mmCIF file as Biopython writes it, N, C-alpha, C and O atoms, coordinates in Angstrom:
data_model
#
loop_
_atom_site.group_PDB
_atom_site.id
_atom_site.type_symbol
_atom_site.label_atom_id
_atom_site.label_alt_id
_atom_site.label_comp_id
_atom_site.label_asym_id
_atom_site.label_entity_id
_atom_site.label_seq_id
_atom_site.pdbx_PDB_ins_code
_atom_site.Cartn_x
_atom_site.Cartn_y
_atom_site.Cartn_z
_atom_site.occupancy
_atom_site.B_iso_or_equiv
_atom_site.auth_seq_id
_atom_site.auth_asym_id
_atom_site.pdbx_PDB_model_num
ATOM 1   N N  . MET A ? 1  ? -54.156 61.392 21.032 1.0 0.0 1  A 1 
ATOM 2   C CA . MET A ? 1  ? -52.961 60.739 19.273 1.0 0.0 1  A 1 
ATOM 3   C C  . MET A ? 1  ? -53.836 59.000 19.293 1.0 0.0 1  A 1 
ATOM 4   O O  . MET A ? 1  ? -53.290 57.986 19.729 1.0 0.0 1  A 1 
ATOM 5   N N  . LYS A ? 2  ? -54.755 59.032 18.915 1.0 0.0 2  A 1 
ATOM 6   C CA . LYS A ? 2  ? -54.871 57.233 18.856 1.0 0.0 2  A 1 
ATOM 7   C C  . LYS A ? 2  ? -54.593 56.595 17.387 1.0 0.0 2  A 1 
ATOM 8   O O  . LYS A ? 2  ? -55.062 57.113 16.373 1.0 0.0 2  A 1 
ATOM 9   N N  . ILE A ? 3  ? -53.902 55.588 17.367 1.0 0.0 3  A 1 
ATOM 10  C CA . ILE A ? 3  ? -52.920 54.950 16.516 1.0 0.0 3  A 1 
ATOM 11  C C  . ILE A ? 3  ? -54.092 53.390 15.688 1.0 0.0 3  A 1 
ATOM 12  O O  . ILE A ? 3  ? -53.614 52.367 16.178 1.0 0.0 3  A 1 
ATOM 13  N N  . ASP A ? 4  ? -55.111 53.049 14.875 1.0 0.0 4  A 1 
ATOM 14  C CA . ASP A ? 4  ? -55.674 52.477 14.095 1.0 0.0 4  A 1 
ATOM 15  C C  . ASP A ? 4  ? -55.395 51.191 13.600 1.0 0.0 4  A 1 
ATOM 16  O O  . ASP A ? 4  ? -55.574 50.681 12.493 1.0 0.0 4  A 1 
ATOM 17  N N  . PHE A ? 5  ? -54.878 50.738 14.746 1.0 0.0 5  A 1 
ATOM 18  C CA . PHE A ? 5  ? -53.559 48.915 14.742 1.0 0.0 5  A 1 
ATOM 19  C C  . PHE A ? 5  ? -55.293 47.862 13.626 1.0 0.0 5  A 1 
ATOM 20  O O  . PHE A ? 5  ? -55.181 46.653 13.426 1.0 0.0 5  A 1 
ATOM 21  N N  . LYS A ? 6  ? -56.436 48.539 13.181 1.0 0.0 6  A 1 
ATOM 22  C CA . LYS A ? 6  ? -57.076 48.114 12.462 1.0 0.0 6  A 1 
ATOM 23  C C  . LYS A ? 6  ? -56.807 48.060 11.793 1.0 0.0 6  A 1 
ATOM 24  O O  . LYS A ? 6  ? -55.984 47.188 11.513 1.0 0.0 6  A 1 
ATOM 25  N N  . ALA A ? 7  ? -57.280 48.998 10.859 1.0 0.0 7  A 1 
ATOM 26  C CA . ALA A ? 7  ? -57.093 49.872 9.691  1.0 0.0 7  A 1 
ATOM 27  C C  . ALA A ? 7  ? -55.412 49.626 9.307  1.0 0.0 7  A 1 
ATOM 28  O O  . ALA A ? 7  ? -54.933 49.426 8.191  1.0 0.0 7  A 1 
ATOM 29  N N  . TYR A ? 8  ? -54.748 49.709 10.548 1.0 0.0 8  A 1 
ATOM 30  C CA . TYR A ? 8  ? -53.137 49.415 9.409  1.0 0.0 8  A 1 
ATOM 31  C C  . TYR A ? 8  ? -53.003 48.128 9.279  1.0 0.0 8  A 1 
ATOM 32  O O  . TYR A ? 8  ? -52.046 47.923 8.531  1.0 0.0 8  A 1 
ATOM 33  N N  . LEU A ? 9  ? -53.402 47.316 9.572  1.0 0.0 9  A 1 
ATOM 34  C CA . LEU A ? 9  ? -53.139 45.594 9.799  1.0 0.0 9  A 1 
ATOM 35  C C  . LEU A ? 9  ? -53.928 45.184 8.097  1.0 0.0 9  A 1 
ATOM 36  O O  . LEU A ? 9  ? -53.330 44.582 7.205  1.0 0.0 9  A 1 
ATOM 37  N N  . GLN A ? 10 ? -55.864 45.872 7.974  1.0 0.0 10 A 1 
ATOM 38  C CA . GLN A ? 10 ? -55.959 45.261 6.514  1.0 0.0 10 A 1 
ATOM 39  C C  . GLN A ? 10 ? -55.242 45.741 5.815  1.0 0.0 10 A 1 
ATOM 40  O O  . GLN A ? 10 ? -54.594 45.048 5.031  1.0 0.0 10 A 1 
ATOM 41  N N  . LYS A ? 11 ? -55.092 47.367 5.873  1.0 0.0 11 A 1 
ATOM 42  C CA . LYS A ? 11 ? -53.969 47.775 5.091  1.0 0.0 11 A 1 
ATOM 43  C C  . LYS A ? 11 ? -52.479 46.799 4.402  1.0 0.0 11 A 1 
ATOM 44  O O  . LYS A ? 11 ? -51.989 46.942 3.281  1.0 0.0 11 A 1 
ATOM 45  N N  . LEU A ? 12 ? -52.094 45.969 5.337  1.0 0.0 12 A 1 
ATOM 46  C CA . LEU A ? 12 ? -51.680 45.262 5.251  1.0 0.0 12 A 1 
ATOM 47  C C  . LEU A ? 12 ? -51.665 44.108 4.769  1.0 0.0 12 A 1 
ATOM 48  O O  . LEU A ? 12 ? -50.748 43.617 4.111  1.0 0.0 12 A 1 
ATOM 49  N N  . GLN A ? 13 ? -52.966 43.462 5.151  1.0 0.0 13 A 1 
ATOM 50  C CA . GLN A ? 13 ? -53.790 42.557 4.719  1.0 0.0 13 A 1 
ATOM 51  C C  . GLN A ? 13 ? -54.013 42.442 3.846  1.0 0.0 13 A 1 
ATOM 52  O O  . GLN A ? 13 ? -54.168 41.228 3.708  1.0 0.0 13 A 1 
ATOM 53  N N  . ASN A ? 14 ? -54.309 43.279 2.278  1.0 0.0 14 A 1 
ATOM 54  C CA . ASN A ? 14 ? -54.704 44.459 0.758  1.0 0.0 14 A 1 
ATOM 55  C C  . ASN A ? 14 ? -53.114 43.919 0.125  1.0 0.0 14 A 1 
ATOM 56  O O  . ASN A ? 14 ? -52.918 43.125 -0.795 1.0 0.0 14 A 1 
ATOM 57  N N  . LEU A ? 15 ? -51.889 44.808 1.147  1.0 0.0 15 A 1 
ATOM 58  C CA . LEU A ? 15 ? -51.092 44.324 0.426  1.0 0.0 15 A 1 
ATOM 59  C C  . LEU A ? 15 ? -50.937 43.179 -0.171 1.0 0.0 15 A 1 
ATOM 60  O O  . LEU A ? 15 ? -51.295 42.121 0.346  1.0 0.0 15 A 1 
ATOM 61  N N  . PRO A ? 16 ? -49.984 43.331 -2.165 1.0 0.0 16 A 1 
ATOM 62  C CA . PRO A ? 16 ? -49.142 42.239 -2.520 1.0 0.0 16 A 1 
ATOM 63  C C  . PRO A ? 16 ? -48.544 41.918 -1.335 1.0 0.0 16 A 1 
ATOM 64  O O  . PRO A ? 16 ? -48.343 42.334 -0.194 1.0 0.0 16 A 1 
ATOM 65  N N  . GLU A ? 17 ? -48.166 40.208 -2.725 1.0 0.0 17 A 1 
ATOM 66  C CA . GLU A ? 17 ? -47.056 39.344 -1.482 1.0 0.0 17 A 1 
ATOM 67  C C  . GLU A ? 17 ? -46.163 39.944 -1.402 1.0 0.0 17 A 1 
ATOM 68  O O  . GLU A ? 17 ? -45.669 40.030 -0.278 1.0 0.0 17 A 1 
ATOM 69  N N  . ASP A ? 18 ? -45.563 40.594 -2.434 1.0 0.0 18 A 1 
ATOM 70  C CA . ASP A ? 18 ? -44.060 40.896 -2.106 1.0 0.0 18 A 1 
ATOM 71  C C  . ASP A ? 18 ? -44.247 41.925 -1.589 1.0 0.0 18 A 1 
ATOM 72  O O  . ASP A ? 18 ? -43.861 41.683 -0.445 1.0 0.0 18 A 1 
ATOM 73  N N  . LYS A ? 19 ? -44.664 43.225 -1.598 1.0 0.0 19 A 1 
ATOM 74  C CA . LYS A ? 19 ? -45.006 44.159 -0.336 1.0 0.0 19 A 1 
ATOM 75  C C  . LYS A ? 19 ? -44.905 43.446 0.998  1.0 0.0 19 A 1 
ATOM 76  O O  . LYS A ? 19 ? -43.979 43.599 1.795  1.0 0.0 19 A 1 
ATOM 77  N N  . LYS A ? 20 ? -46.018 42.602 1.169  1.0 0.0 20 A 1 
ATOM 78  C CA . LYS A ? 20 ? -45.827 42.202 2.298  1.0 0.0 20 A 1 
ATOM 79  C C  . LYS A ? 20 ? -44.652 41.308 3.067  1.0 0.0 20 A 1 
ATOM 80  O O  . LYS A ? 20 ? -44.518 41.349 4.290  1.0 0.0 20 A 1 
ATOM 81  N N  . LYS A ? 21 ? -43.629 40.314 1.997  1.0 0.0 21 A 1 
ATOM 82  C CA . LYS A ? 21 ? -42.536 40.607 2.466  1.0 0.0 21 A 1 
ATOM 83  C C  . LYS A ? 21 ? -41.262 41.486 2.768  1.0 0.0 21 A 1 
ATOM 84  O O  . LYS A ? 21 ? -40.298 41.361 3.523  1.0 0.0 21 A 1 
ATOM 85  N N  . ILE A ? 22 ? -41.626 42.315 1.961  1.0 0.0 22 A 1 
ATOM 86  C CA . ILE A ? 22 ? -40.392 43.795 2.483  1.0 0.0 22 A 1 
ATOM 87  C C  . ILE A ? 22 ? -40.864 44.735 4.040  1.0 0.0 22 A 1 
ATOM 88  O O  . ILE A ? 22 ? -40.104 45.137 4.921  1.0 0.0 22 A 1 
ATOM 89  N N  . VAL A ? 23 ? -42.297 44.869 3.954  1.0 0.0 23 A 1 
ATOM 90  C CA . VAL A ? 23 ? -42.902 44.784 5.501  1.0 0.0 23 A 1 
ATOM 91  C C  . VAL A ? 23 ? -42.482 43.623 6.388  1.0 0.0 23 A 1 
ATOM 92  O O  . VAL A ? 23 ? -41.861 44.134 7.320  1.0 0.0 23 A 1 
ATOM 93  N N  . LEU A ? 24 ? -42.512 42.710 6.495  1.0 0.0 24 A 1 
ATOM 94  C CA . LEU A ? 24 ? -41.689 41.499 7.310  1.0 0.0 24 A 1 
ATOM 95  C C  . LEU A ? 24 ? -40.158 41.670 7.582  1.0 0.0 24 A 1 
ATOM 96  O O  . LEU A ? 24 ? -39.677 41.252 8.636  1.0 0.0 24 A 1 
ATOM 97  N N  . TRP A ? 25 ? -39.402 42.278 6.641  1.0 0.0 25 A 1 
ATOM 98  C CA . TRP A ? 25 ? -38.280 42.374 6.447  1.0 0.0 25 A 1 
ATOM 99  C C  . TRP A ? 25 ? -37.838 42.957 7.214  1.0 0.0 25 A 1 
ATOM 100 O O  . TRP A ? 25 ? -36.961 42.602 8.001  1.0 0.0 25 A 1 
ATOM 101 N N  . VAL A ? 26 ? -38.490 44.217 7.115  1.0 0.0 26 A 1 
ATOM 102 C CA . VAL A ? 26 ? -37.782 45.583 7.686  1.0 0.0 26 A 1 
ATOM 103 C C  . VAL A ? 26 ? -38.323 45.833 9.383  1.0 0.0 26 A 1 
ATOM 104 O O  . VAL A ? 26 ? -37.844 46.516 10.289 1.0 0.0 26 A 1 
ATOM 105 N N  . ILE A ? 27 ? -39.533 44.941 9.310  1.0 0.0 27 A 1 
ATOM 106 C CA . ILE A ? 27 ? -39.421 44.244 10.894 1.0 0.0 27 A 1 
ATOM 107 C C  . ILE A ? 27 ? -38.239 44.164 11.671 1.0 0.0 27 A 1 
ATOM 108 O O  . ILE A ? 27 ? -37.646 44.970 12.387 1.0 0.0 27 A 1 
ATOM 109 N N  . VAL A ? 28 ? -37.993 42.645 11.251 1.0 0.0 28 A 1 
ATOM 110 C CA . VAL A ? 28 ? -36.897 42.444 11.390 1.0 0.0 28 A 1 
ATOM 111 C C  . VAL A ? 28 ? -35.816 42.955 11.336 1.0 0.0 28 A 1 
ATOM 112 O O  . VAL A ? 28 ? -35.188 43.080 12.388 1.0 0.0 28 A 1 
ATOM 113 N N  . ALA A ? 29 ? -35.342 43.341 10.293 1.0 0.0 29 A 1 
ATOM 114 C CA . ALA A ? 29 ? -34.194 44.112 10.390 1.0 0.0 29 A 1 
ATOM 115 C C  . ALA A ? 29 ? -34.197 44.895 12.088 1.0 0.0 29 A 1 
ATOM 116 O O  . ALA A ? 29 ? -33.434 44.784 13.047 1.0 0.0 29 A 1 
ATOM 117 N N  . VAL A ? 30 ? -35.504 45.726 11.836 1.0 0.0 30 A 1 
ATOM 118 C CA . VAL A ? 30 ? -35.248 46.786 13.187 1.0 0.0 30 A 1 
ATOM 119 C C  . VAL A ? 30 ? -35.164 45.772 14.155 1.0 0.0 30 A 1 
ATOM 120 O O  . VAL A ? 30 ? -33.969 45.499 14.043 1.0 0.0 30 A 1 
ATOM 121 N N  . LEU A ? 31 ? -35.782 44.693 15.413 1.0 0.0 31 A 1 
ATOM 122 C CA . LEU A ? 31 ? -35.765 43.894 16.152 1.0 0.0 31 A 1 
ATOM 123 C C  . LEU A ? 31 ? -34.038 43.415 16.248 1.0 0.0 31 A 1 
ATOM 124 O O  . LEU A ? 31 ? -33.288 43.463 17.223 1.0 0.0 31 A 1 
ATOM 125 N N  . ALA A ? 32 ? -33.680 42.799 14.382 1.0 0.0 32 A 1 
ATOM 126 C CA . ALA A ? 32 ? -32.113 42.281 15.139 1.0 0.0 32 A 1 
ATOM 127 C C  . ALA A ? 32 ? -31.731 44.100 15.329 1.0 0.0 32 A 1 
ATOM 128 O O  . ALA A ? 32 ? -32.378 44.325 16.352 1.0 0.0 32 A 1 
ATOM 129 N N  . VAL A ? 33 ? -31.282 45.037 15.061 1.0 0.0 33 A 1 
ATOM 130 C CA . VAL A ? 33 ? -30.865 46.496 15.316 1.0 0.0 33 A 1 
ATOM 131 C C  . VAL A ? 33 ? -30.789 46.763 16.805 1.0 0.0 33 A 1 
ATOM 132 O O  . VAL A ? 33 ? -29.920 46.920 17.662 1.0 0.0 33 A 1 
ATOM 133 N N  . VAL A ? 34 ? -32.906 46.724 16.651 1.0 0.0 34 A 1 
ATOM 134 C CA . VAL A ? 34 ? -32.240 46.718 18.413 1.0 0.0 34 A 1 
ATOM 135 C C  . VAL A ? 34 ? -32.307 45.511 19.071 1.0 0.0 34 A 1 
ATOM 136 O O  . VAL A ? 34 ? -33.404 45.456 19.627 1.0 0.0 34 A 1 
ATOM 137 N N  . MET A ? 35 ? -31.846 44.805 19.215 1.0 0.0 35 A 1 
ATOM 138 C CA . MET A ? 35 ? -32.108 43.394 20.284 1.0 0.0 35 A 1 
ATOM 139 C C  . MET A ? 35 ? -29.370 43.517 19.863 1.0 0.0 35 A 1 
ATOM 140 O O  . MET A ? 35 ? -28.324 43.191 20.424 1.0 0.0 35 A 1 
ATOM 141 N N  . GLY A ? 36 ? -29.816 44.131 18.702 1.0 0.0 36 A 1 
ATOM 142 C CA . GLY A ? 36 ? -27.870 44.465 18.524 1.0 0.0 36 A 1 
ATOM 143 C C  . GLY A ? 36 ? -27.988 45.250 19.386 1.0 0.0 36 A 1 
ATOM 144 O O  . GLY A ? 36 ? -27.382 44.659 20.280 1.0 0.0 36 A 1 
ATOM 145 N N  . LEU A ? 37 ? -28.418 46.436 19.942 1.0 0.0 37 A 1 
ATOM 146 C CA . LEU A ? 37 ? -26.986 47.214 20.825 1.0 0.0 37 A 1 
ATOM 147 C C  . LEU A ? 37 ? -27.815 47.309 21.939 1.0 0.0 37 A 1 
ATOM 148 O O  . LEU A ? 37 ? -27.705 48.302 22.658 1.0 0.0 37 A 1 
ATOM 149 N N  . PHE A ? 38 ? -28.500 46.577 22.160 1.0 0.0 38 A 1 
ATOM 150 C CA . PHE A ? 38 ? -28.880 45.179 23.728 1.0 0.0 38 A 1 
ATOM 151 C C  . PHE A ? 38 ? -27.471 44.983 23.991 1.0 0.0 38 A 1 
ATOM 152 O O  . PHE A ? 38 ? -26.625 45.318 24.820 1.0 0.0 38 A 1 
ATOM 153 N N  . TRP A ? 39 ? -27.575 44.311 22.949 1.0 0.0 39 A 1 
ATOM 154 C CA . TRP A ? 39 ? -26.439 43.542 23.312 1.0 0.0 39 A 1 
ATOM 155 C C  . TRP A ? 39 ? -24.936 43.862 23.665 1.0 0.0 39 A 1 
ATOM 156 O O  . TRP A ? 39 ? -24.201 43.574 24.609 1.0 0.0 39 A 1 
ATOM 157 N N  . ALA A ? 40 ? -24.816 44.489 22.652 1.0 0.0 40 A 1 
ATOM 158 C CA . ALA A ? 40 ? -23.431 45.563 22.869 1.0 0.0 40 A 1 
ATOM 159 C C  . ALA A ? 40 ? -23.342 46.199 23.163 1.0 0.0 40 A 1 
ATOM 160 O O  . ALA A ? 40 ? -22.547 46.935 22.577 1.0 0.0 40 A 1 
ATOM 161 N N  . VAL A ? 41 ? -24.202 46.884 24.757 1.0 0.0 41 A 1 
ATOM 162 C CA . VAL A ? 41 ? -24.681 47.737 25.773 1.0 0.0 41 A 1 
ATOM 163 C C  . VAL A ? 41 ? -24.645 46.573 27.300 1.0 0.0 41 A 1 
ATOM 164 O O  . VAL A ? 41 ? -24.353 47.005 28.415 1.0 0.0 41 A 1 
ATOM 165 N N  . GLY A ? 42 ? -24.801 45.921 27.183 1.0 0.0 42 A 1 
ATOM 166 C CA . GLY A ? 42 ? -24.544 44.612 27.831 1.0 0.0 42 A 1 
ATOM 167 C C  . GLY A ? 42 ? -23.524 44.359 28.081 1.0 0.0 42 A 1 
ATOM 168 O O  . GLY A ? 42 ? -22.989 44.479 29.183 1.0 0.0 42 A 1 
ATOM 169 N N  . ALA A ? 43 ? -22.795 43.727 26.528 1.0 0.0 43 A 1 
ATOM 170 C CA . ALA A ? 43 ? -21.260 43.304 26.370 1.0 0.0 43 A 1 
ATOM 171 C C  . ALA A ? 43 ? -20.602 44.988 27.681 1.0 0.0 43 A 1 
ATOM 172 O O  . ALA A ? 43 ? -20.218 45.136 28.841 1.0 0.0 43 A 1 
ATOM 173 N N  . ILE A ? 44 ? -20.861 45.831 26.456 1.0 0.0 44 A 1 
ATOM 174 C CA . ILE A ? 44 ? -19.747 46.784 27.349 1.0 0.0 44 A 1 
ATOM 175 C C  . ILE A ? 44 ? -19.468 46.898 28.824 1.0 0.0 44 A 1 
ATOM 176 O O  . ILE A ? 44 ? -18.425 47.099 29.446 1.0 0.0 44 A 1 
ATOM 177 N N  . ASN A ? 45 ? -20.564 46.731 29.149 1.0 0.0 45 A 1 
ATOM 178 C CA . ASN A ? 45 ? -20.740 47.286 30.471 1.0 0.0 45 A 1 
ATOM 179 C C  . ASN A ? 45 ? -20.154 45.612 31.164 1.0 0.0 45 A 1 
ATOM 180 O O  . ASN A ? 45 ? -19.386 45.749 32.116 1.0 0.0 45 A 1 
ATOM 181 N N  . SER A ? 46 ? -20.402 44.420 30.836 1.0 0.0 46 A 1 
ATOM 182 C CA . SER A ? 46 ? -19.804 43.802 31.220 1.0 0.0 46 A 1 
ATOM 183 C C  . SER A ? 46 ? -17.942 43.290 31.360 1.0 0.0 46 A 1 
ATOM 184 O O  . SER A ? 46 ? -17.279 42.691 32.206 1.0 0.0 46 A 1 
ATOM 185 N N  . LEU A ? 47 ? -17.715 43.806 30.271 1.0 0.0 47 A 1 
ATOM 186 C CA . LEU A ? 47 ? -15.903 44.580 30.298 1.0 0.0 47 A 1 
ATOM 187 C C  . LEU A ? 47 ? -15.423 44.705 30.707 1.0 0.0 47 A 1 
ATOM 188 O O  . LEU A ? 47 ? -14.391 44.110 31.020 1.0 0.0 47 A 1 
ATOM 189 N N  . SER A ? 48 ? -16.140 46.120 31.146 1.0 0.0 48 A 1 
ATOM 190 C CA . SER A ? 48 ? -15.493 47.326 32.207 1.0 0.0 48 A 1 
ATOM 191 C C  . SER A ? 48 ? -15.812 46.963 33.313 1.0 0.0 48 A 1 
ATOM 192 O O  . SER A ? 48 ? -15.214 47.603 34.178 1.0 0.0 48 A 1 
ATOM 193 N N  . LYS A ? 49 ? -16.472 46.237 33.687 1.0 0.0 49 A 1 
ATOM 194 C CA . LYS A ? 49 ? -16.697 45.492 34.947 1.0 0.0 49 A 1 
ATOM 195 C C  . LYS A ? 49 ? -15.350 44.717 35.200 1.0 0.0 49 A 1 
ATOM 196 O O  . LYS A ? 49 ? -14.363 44.983 35.887 1.0 0.0 49 A 1 
ATOM 197 N N  . ILE A ? 50 ? -15.681 43.660 34.386 1.0 0.0 50 A 1 
ATOM 198 C CA . ILE A ? 50 ? -13.963 42.716 34.503 1.0 0.0 50 A 1 
ATOM 199 C C  . ILE A ? 50 ? -12.914 43.677 34.118 1.0 0.0 50 A 1 
ATOM 200 O O  . ILE A ? 50 ? -11.837 43.229 34.513 1.0 0.0 50 A 1 
ATOM 201 N N  . GLY A ? 51 ? -12.789 44.629 33.610 1.0 0.0 51 A 1 
ATOM 202 C CA . GLY A ? 51 ? -11.156 45.747 33.834 1.0 0.0 51 A 1 
ATOM 203 C C  . GLY A ? 51 ? -11.193 46.507 35.397 1.0 0.0 51 A 1 
ATOM 204 O O  . GLY A ? 51 ? -10.141 46.589 36.030 1.0 0.0 51 A 1 
ATOM 205 N N  . GLU A ? 52 ? -12.224 46.943 35.850 1.0 0.0 52 A 1 
ATOM 206 C CA . GLU A ? 52 ? -12.235 47.120 37.512 1.0 0.0 52 A 1 
ATOM 207 C C  . GLU A ? 52 ? -12.067 46.411 37.623 1.0 0.0 52 A 1 
ATOM 208 O O  . GLU A ? 52 ? -10.871 46.358 37.335 1.0 0.0 52 A 1 
ATOM 209 N N  . SER A ? 53 ? -12.468 45.186 37.987 1.0 0.0 53 A 1 
ATOM 210 C CA . SER A ? 53 ? -11.505 43.856 38.618 1.0 0.0 53 A 1 
ATOM 211 C C  . SER A ? 53 ? -10.886 43.281 38.708 1.0 0.0 53 A 1 
ATOM 212 O O  . SER A ? 53 ? -10.820 42.360 39.523 1.0 0.0 53 A 1 
ATOM 213 N N  . ALA A ? 54 ? -9.862  43.705 37.570 1.0 0.0 54 A 1 
ATOM 214 C CA . ALA A ? 54 ? -8.910  43.031 36.958 1.0 0.0 54 A 1 
ATOM 215 C C  . ALA A ? 54 ? -7.967  43.943 37.499 1.0 0.0 54 A 1 
ATOM 216 O O  . ALA A ? 54 ? -6.961  43.369 37.915 1.0 0.0 54 A 1 
ATOM 217 N N  . GLY A ? 55 ? -7.959  45.960 37.714 1.0 0.0 55 A 1 
ATOM 218 C CA . GLY A ? 55 ? -7.474  46.179 37.888 1.0 0.0 55 A 1 
ATOM 219 C C  . GLY A ? 55 ? -6.951  46.186 39.767 1.0 0.0 55 A 1 
ATOM 220 O O  . GLY A ? 55 ? -5.849  46.502 40.215 1.0 0.0 55 A 1 
ATOM 221 N N  . ASN A ? 56 ? -7.964  45.806 40.399 1.0 0.0 56 A 1 
ATOM 222 C CA . ASN A ? 56 ? -7.632  45.201 41.570 1.0 0.0 56 A 1 
ATOM 223 C C  . ASN A ? 56 ? -7.206  44.449 42.340 1.0 0.0 56 A 1 
ATOM 224 O O  . ASN A ? 56 ? -7.366  44.343 43.556 1.0 0.0 56 A 1 
ATOM 225 N N  . ILE A ? 57 ? -6.571  43.830 41.540 1.0 0.0 57 A 1 
ATOM 226 C CA . ILE A ? 57 ? -6.098  41.649 41.605 1.0 0.0 57 A 1 
ATOM 227 C C  . ILE A ? 57 ? -4.356  42.748 42.325 1.0 0.0 57 A 1 
ATOM 228 O O  . ILE A ? 57 ? -4.102  43.864 41.873 1.0 0.0 57 A 1 
ATOM 229 N N  . GLU A ? 58 ? -3.713  42.251 43.118 1.0 0.0 58 A 1 
ATOM 230 C CA . GLU A ? 58 ? -2.315  42.630 43.508 1.0 0.0 58 A 1 
ATOM 231 C C  . GLU A ? 58 ? -1.388  41.053 43.361 1.0 0.0 58 A 1 
ATOM 232 O O  . GLU A ? 58 ? -1.220  40.071 44.084 1.0 0.0 58 A 1 
ATOM 233 N N  . LEU A ? 59 ? -1.258  41.178 42.969 1.0 0.0 59 A 1 
ATOM 234 C CA . LEU A ? 59 ? 0.384   40.336 41.710 1.0 0.0 59 A 1 
ATOM 235 C C  . LEU A ? 59 ? 1.174   40.218 42.529 1.0 0.0 59 A 1 
ATOM 236 O O  . LEU A ? 59 ? 1.343   41.347 42.990 1.0 0.0 59 A 1 
ATOM 237 N N  . PRO A ? 60 ? 1.938   39.371 43.138 1.0 0.0 60 A 1 
ATOM 238 C CA . PRO A ? 60 ? 3.215   39.237 43.570 1.0 0.0 60 A 1 
ATOM 239 C C  . PRO A ? 60 ? 4.216   39.741 42.738 1.0 0.0 60 A 1 
ATOM 240 O O  . PRO A ? 60 ? 4.306   39.761 41.511 1.0 0.0 60 A 1 
ATOM 241 N N  . GLU A ? 61 ? 5.312   40.342 44.054 1.0 0.0 61 A 1 
ATOM 242 C CA . GLU A ? 61 ? 6.187   40.665 43.291 1.0 0.0 61 A 1 
ATOM 243 C C  . GLU A ? 61 ? 7.600   39.931 42.925 1.0 0.0 61 A 1 
ATOM 244 O O  . GLU A ? 61 ? 8.449   39.679 43.780 1.0 0.0 61 A 1 
ATOM 245 N N  . PHE A ? 62 ? 7.776   39.530 41.111 1.0 0.0 62 A 1 
ATOM 246 C CA . PHE A ? 62 ? 8.343   38.258 41.575 1.0 0.0 62 A 1 
ATOM 247 C C  . PHE A ? 62 ? 9.994   38.809 41.613 1.0 0.0 62 A 1 
ATOM 248 O O  . PHE A ? 62 ? 10.920  38.027 41.826 1.0 0.0 62 A 1 
ATOM 249 N N  . ASP A ? 63 ? 10.242  40.640 41.312 1.0 0.0 63 A 1 
ATOM 250 C CA . ASP A ? 63 ? 11.867  40.443 41.283 1.0 0.0 63 A 1 
ATOM 251 C C  . ASP A ? 63 ? 12.535  40.890 42.745 1.0 0.0 63 A 1 
ATOM 252 O O  . ASP A ? 63 ? 13.734  41.144 42.855 1.0 0.0 63 A 1 
ATOM 253 N N  . ASN A ? 64 ? 11.670  40.944 43.755 1.0 0.0 64 A 1 
ATOM 254 C CA . ASN A ? 64 ? 12.306  40.718 44.699 1.0 0.0 64 A 1 
ATOM 255 C C  . ASN A ? 64 ? 12.149  38.438 45.399 1.0 0.0 64 A 1 
ATOM 256 O O  . ASN A ? 64 ? 12.690  37.740 46.256 1.0 0.0 64 A 1 
ATOM 257 N N  . ILE A ? 65 ? 11.422  38.314 44.654 1.0 0.0 65 A 1 
ATOM 258 C CA . ILE A ? 65 ? 11.991  36.414 44.523 1.0 0.0 65 A 1 
ATOM 259 C C  . ILE A ? 65 ? 13.096  36.053 44.229 1.0 0.0 65 A 1 
ATOM 260 O O  . ILE A ? 65 ? 13.871  35.242 44.735 1.0 0.0 65 A 1 
ATOM 261 N N  . LEU A ? 66 ? 13.167  37.073 42.879 1.0 0.0 66 A 1 
ATOM 262 C CA . LEU A ? 66 ? 15.086  35.869 42.478 1.0 0.0 66 A 1 
ATOM 263 C C  . LEU A ? 66 ? 15.715  36.801 43.120 1.0 0.0 66 A 1 
ATOM 264 O O  . LEU A ? 66 ? 16.650  36.123 43.548 1.0 0.0 66 A 1 
ATOM 265 N N  . GLN A ? 67 ? 16.001  38.393 43.708 1.0 0.0 67 A 1 
ATOM 266 C CA . GLN A ? 67 ? 16.996  38.824 43.726 1.0 0.0 67 A 1 
ATOM 267 C C  . GLN A ? 67 ? 17.148  37.574 45.832 1.0 0.0 67 A 1 
ATOM 268 O O  . GLN A ? 67 ? 18.151  37.230 46.456 1.0 0.0 67 A 1 
ATOM 269 N N  . ASN A ? 68 ? 16.568  37.488 45.949 1.0 0.0 68 A 1 
ATOM 270 C CA . ASN A ? 68 ? 16.758  36.691 46.754 1.0 0.0 68 A 1 
ATOM 271 C C  . ASN A ? 68 ? 17.843  34.923 46.945 1.0 0.0 68 A 1 
ATOM 272 O O  . ASN A ? 68 ? 18.676  34.438 47.710 1.0 0.0 68 A 1 
ATOM 273 N N  . THR A ? 69 ? 16.975  34.498 45.488 1.0 0.0 69 A 1 
ATOM 274 C CA . THR A ? 69 ? 17.701  33.171 45.671 1.0 0.0 69 A 1 
ATOM 275 C C  . THR A ? 69 ? 19.173  33.096 45.066 1.0 0.0 69 A 1 
ATOM 276 O O  . THR A ? 69 ? 19.755  33.778 44.222 1.0 0.0 69 A 1 
ATOM 277 N N  . THR A ? 70 ? 19.512  32.088 45.769 1.0 0.0 70 A 1 
ATOM 278 C CA . THR A ? 70 ? 21.031  31.626 45.199 1.0 0.0 70 A 1 
ATOM 279 C C  . THR A ? 70 ? 20.651  30.845 43.643 1.0 0.0 70 A 1 
ATOM 280 O O  . THR A ? 70 ? 19.471  30.685 43.327 1.0 0.0 70 A 1 
ATOM 281 N N  . PRO A ? 71 ? 21.506  30.503 42.959 1.0 0.0 71 A 1 
ATOM 282 C CA . PRO A ? 71 ? 22.161  29.652 41.388 1.0 0.0 71 A 1 
ATOM 283 C C  . PRO A ? 71 ? 22.396  28.444 42.258 1.0 0.0 71 A 1 
ATOM 284 O O  . PRO A ? 71 ? 23.330  28.515 43.057 1.0 0.0 71 A 1 
ATOM 285 N N  . SER A ? 72 ? 21.795  27.531 42.217 1.0 0.0 72 A 1 
ATOM 286 C CA . SER A ? 72 ? 22.808  26.387 42.687 1.0 0.0 72 A 1 
ATOM 287 C C  . SER A ? 72 ? 23.090  25.461 41.253 1.0 0.0 72 A 1 
ATOM 288 O O  . SER A ? 72 ? 22.371  25.230 40.280 1.0 0.0 72 A 1 
ATOM 289 N N  . ASN A ? 73 ? 24.454  25.059 41.603 1.0 0.0 73 A 1 
ATOM 290 C CA . ASN A ? 73 ? 24.973  24.130 40.696 1.0 0.0 73 A 1 
ATOM 291 C C  . ASN A ? 73 ? 25.455  22.957 41.026 1.0 0.0 73 A 1 
ATOM 292 O O  . ASN A ? 73 ? 25.893  22.203 40.157 1.0 0.0 73 A 1 
#
């Protein structure tokens, strides 16, 4: 199946101005949705990597430090 882009472009050129604007805005909206999906997937992947890294952080145990200190008066 071959798409004839020249015929399609010629049909677009023959449309009235208001319909050309509608076609343009539909194309812009579709591209915005696709780009938004790519951004969301990338953000989710980055956040999951941060979550994995945060899980591997070893924090000092403050309970032991507080029990070994004596209050100074």
